[in-house]
C-alpha positions, 0 to 999 in steps of 0.5 A: 525624789527624781530629778525631773520631779524636783525640777517640776516642783522648782518650776511651780514654786517660782512660777507662783511668785512670778504670777503673784508679782505680775498680777499685782501690777494690774489687779488693783486697777479695777478696784480704784473707785472702791478704794477712793471712797474707803481711803478718803482720796481724790481721783488723782490721789488714788492713782498713787496706789498704782504709781508707787508700786510701779516706780518702786518695782522699777527702781529696785529691779536694778540692783537685783543682780548684785544683791543675789550675788552678794547674799545668795539667790535663795536667801534673797528670793525667800526674803522677797516672797515673805516681804511681798506677802506680808506687805500685801496683807498690810495693804489689805488692812490699810485705813488711809491713803498714806498707809496704802502708798507706804505698803505698796512701796514696800510691796514694790521693793520686795516684789522687784526681785521675784520675776528676774530671780525666777527666770535665773532659777529656771535657767540654772535648774534646767539643762541648756537643751531644756531652756526653751521649756523653762522659758515657756513655764516662766513666760506663762506667769509673766503673760497671764498676770496682766490678762487675769489681773483685771478679771480677777480684781473685778470679780473679787471687788464685785462679790467680796471687797477691794481688800481681797485684791491684796489678801489673795496673795497670802495663799500664793505667797505661802505656797511659793515660799515653801517650795523655794525653801525646800527645793531651790538650791542656793548660790555661794555669796560673792563679796564685791563692792556696790556701785552706789553712784551708778545705782543712784543715777540710774534709779533717778533716771528710771523713776523720773521716766516712770513718773513722766509716763504715768502722770503725763496724760493727766498733766497735758505732757510738756505743757506742765512744769512737773513733766518738764522737770521729770524729763530734764532730770531723766536726761541729766541722770542718764547722761551722768550715768553713762559718763560714770559707767564709761570713765569710773573704776566701778561699773553698775552693769558688767561690761560682758552683758553688752558684749553679748550680741544675743543678749543686747538684741533680746533686750531691745526686742523685749522692749518693743514686745513690751510696748504691744504686750499690755497696750492692747489690754489697756485699750480693750476694757474701756472700749468694751465697758464704756462704749459697748456697755459690757459689765466688768465680769463679761469683759474679763471673760471676753479677754480670757481667750487671749490668755488661752492662746498664749498658753497653747503656743507657749507649751508648743514653742519649745518643740517648734524651736527644736524642729524649726529655726527659732527666728522663723517661729518669732516671725510667725508669731509677729505675723499673727500679732500683726493680723490680730491688730489689723482686725482690731483696727477694724472694730466698730461699735457694732462689733460682736463678741466673737470677733473680739474673742477671735482676734484676742485668741490670735494675738495670744497665739502670736505673743506665745510664739514670740515671747518664748524664743526671744527669752531663750535666745537672749540667754543662749550665749550669756555666761551663767555668772551674768544671769542674775544681772542679765535677767534684771536688765531684761525684765527692766526693759520689758517693764519700761516698754510696757510703761511706754506703750501704755502711755503712748496709746492712752495719750493718742486715744485722748488726743484723737478722741478730742480731735475727732469730736471737734471735726465731727461736730463741725461737720454736722449739717444745720438741719441735723441740729434742728435749727440750733446754731452750731456749737463752738469748737470743742463744746459738745455740751450744748448739742441735744443729748442724743446727738452729743452721745452719737458724736462722742461714740463715733469719735471714740470708734475712730480713736480706738481704731487709730490706736490699734493701727499704731500698734500694728505699725510698731509691730511691723517696724520691730520685725527686722530686729529678729535678724539680729538674733543668732541661733547657737550652733546654727550654720549659715548655708549658701 
């Protein structure tokens, strides 16, 4: 078998594991109402199906570098794929909320290594001159997972059962396991001590931050003691972690990671890209389903062009990087993303499907042009020995950026929706109320049904527009970070 064919089989095998893990971050969202009844859970309790997975994944991403060095990358990869697939089947069999949360935690623990290790395997399998192509393959899985998740989850739940949201991982997991077993080369295990204190401190900080971001909106943020506790624990753990890392004889992260300018710049950049990446996908489904009245399946179809645009530019990104400065490619992509967010900020409740499709496609084109060059440049100067550790930190930054982005836009959406309702209700003319007294501030229930619905709809229209405008400014403020990246071999000219 030729080297090119083996590389292709390795790429397919690890991309399947990437898609499987990323898909499970969003695929269960649309099935929550159906799970709630089957598992006898309240609305708040059933959200732990999502939270438990996200928190477990975030924590167990931290030691991926150490575990892969200590036991061998291929062995860890195979155990992770097998564990994730088995846990998925057990999630589908769960008969109570306790069982479901337990197996989702196991799923998160096993799945944490899949995305970082797939990136490491591709970087080691392909030569340096083909790293951009390798990151195109890897990025396709990372970007398509959140886009396909709600669509596939809605379709499976609608026509089969919510349990198939988890059973779908079985064929993917088996194919990925077989490919990794036969075609991925192992690395030599390296014996070294594990910085348990550093891991525990950082794990507590990451878990507290994830819980704060996930539950903040439900509990009115810092008005709740629980959120105040999460913030205090997060800050204290981070402080002690940095003190330990600077003064201790052992360090959880290798110092060489932070001496590499491109890697540090890439991690910072991917955090901000993560803020934008999933936030749009969180905003559009409720806008289309709740306020535009689109069915779940139709909503999924309208959002598919975003993924198509991403795939197109990811396939072209490697060639563009060979012909143009990668930083120019990144800047062009961010311009596309900014233009699409400006279009979305102009959406009204009368907007048709085609503007949604066009803006999503444009945003997909931009994200593909940004994601691949940033991923390639982040590892361009990083020593091969630090790749497993580096990919874990890189993906942790992306996941944290995604969590921060989703929490921010949902918090702004809820707050702006409430404020807009009050302001619109207060400005209603007495004649519009047909002689009724103006309702108290914040109480729209006494309004006539038709007027209350109109006020709520107009308030939502403004709130969604404000959120898309906020994401536009985040994108604009992140653009100067491009100049922190260096292109290896690039000579500065006068």
